[in-house]
N, C-alpha and C positions, 0 to 999 in steps of 0.2 A: 499520530497521523490519522487514524480512523476517527478520532474525536473531531479533528479539524475538518475532515470530509463531511462529517455529520452536520456541521454548522455552515457548510458552504464556503469555508475558507480556502483560498488558493494555497497550495502546499508546495514548498521547495524542499526537496529531499535528497539525501545522499543516494548515490547509485551503487552503494556498497552494501555488503551483508545481505540481510533478508528484505531490506526495504524495497528493492525493485519489485519483488513479488507482492508486497503489500500495496504499493502505490499503483502498480500497473502503468497505464498511460494517463492517469488522473493527476499527475504532479509534474512539476518542472524539476528535473533531476540535475545533480552536479557531482563532480568528482570530489570526494571529501578530502583528498590530499592536495587539491589545487585551489588556492584562494581566489584566483581569477575566475575559475569555473563557478564557484559559489557566488561571487559577485555578479557574474552575468545572469545566473539563475534568478537572483533577487531582483536585479534590474528588469529582467524580462517579466517577472511576475507583477512588478509595479507599473508596467506599460501595456498590459494586456487590454485589448478592446473588449467590448461587451460580448461579442460573439465567442471569442476565445474563453472568456470567463465562464460563459454558459456551457460551453463544450466541456471544460475541465470539471465543472460542477456536475454535469450529467455523468461523465466518466467516473467521478468520485462516488456517486450513488450506486453505480454498477459495481464498483469495487467493494463497497460496504456490504452488498448482498453475499459476497464470498466469505465474509468474516463474521457471520452471525453467531450468537451463543449456541443456537441449535446445531449449526454446522460443526462448531468446536466440540460439542458433546458427542455428536455422531462419530467424528473422526477419532476422538479420544477412546471411545468404546471399541472402535476397530483396532486401534493399537493394542489395547488390553487383550482383546480376543486373540489377536495374532501372537502376542507374547505367551498367552496361556497355551495356545495350540503348539507353538514351537517348543515350549518346555515339556509338553506331553510327548512330543515326537523324539525328544533327546534321550 
């Protein structure tokens, strides 16, 4: 999903699992257990006007900023520090 955002590709994504957090409002989502829902999402993506495409691409760039390697490293360090602190308190 993030690679697609990086290239400006319009994304249709499941609204299940962790994907809603990843895509935010930058993708067209569908219920993964409903074929019609997936079909409607794909059809909608293929019929977007240029304004809607631009909006989704802008939102995708905003989502990408939330998932940088730097943010991943910072958050991972926090998890390790909390785990160490918790083990010391036990």
